N, C-alpha and C positions, 0 to 999 in steps of 0.2 A: 099411781104416778102423780096425781094431783097434789097429794100431801107432800110427797118428796120434792116436787117443784116449788111448792110454797115455802118449805123449810130452806131449800137451797137459795131462794131469793131473799128470805128474811134475814138470815145470818149476816150477809154483807151489809144489808140495810141497817141493821141495828149496830153494826160495827164491832161487836164483841159476842162471844159465846161464853157466858159465865158457867163455870163448873165448880162443884163443891160436893163435899160429904160432911155430915155431922151426925154423930151417933144418936142424938136426941131428936125424936120425931117432931116435937113442937118447934124446936129451933130450925130444923130443916124446912118445915112449912112456913115459918116466919120469914126466913131468907127468901123463899120462893115468892111469897106475897110482896115483900119489899122490892124484889126485882121487877115484878109485874107492875107495881105502882110507879116504878122508875121508867117504865116503857119497854122493858125487855119482854119478848114474846117467845124466846127459845132458850132453854136452859139444859145443861148436861149435869145430871146427878151422877156421881161416881160410885162405882161398886167397890168400895174400899174398906168395908167393915161389915161385921156380922149383922148390923141393923139395916143395911142398905136395902134389901128387898122389902122388909116391913115398912120402912120409911117411904120407899118409892111408891108402894101401893097406896099409902095414905096421901101422899102428894098427888098422885093421879086422881084420887077422889076430889081433892080440893080444886085441881085444874078443871075437872069436869063440871063442878058445881059453882065455883066462884071466879075462876080465872079464864074466862072465855077467850079463845084465841091463843092460849099458851101451849107451846109444844114442849113436851117433857121427854128428853132423851136420857139414855143411860150410857155411861162410859166405863172403861176398864172391864170390858167383856173379853174373856180369854178363850172361850170355846163355844161350840154350837149349843150345848145344853144350857149354858148360862144365858145365851142369847134368847133361846126359846122361853126360858123362865121369865125374862123381863119383857119379851114381846107379849106373852100371856098376861103379864101384869099391866100392860097398856103402854109400853114404850112407843113413842112416836118415831124414834130413830135410835140406832145402836152405833156406838163408837168403840173400837177395840182398844 
């Protein structure tokens, strides 16, 4: 519950919840880093392409090693299996 409360407090504080998808992993990571440098600490990556899961896993690694305090969520989740897959990949939160 502590993480959930932190995320629910953080989103209104930052005033925006950026969301995006891009097929290239390096671009996806670059956008994530730019958002972090701009002060954003919660981002929704969208499950809109074949590369989404692979990119998400790489982005999770970057969050864990370089972007302390960044919450990485996943959106466009349409069923329980998809949710489990991204939870297992380290999603901090799920948006349908």
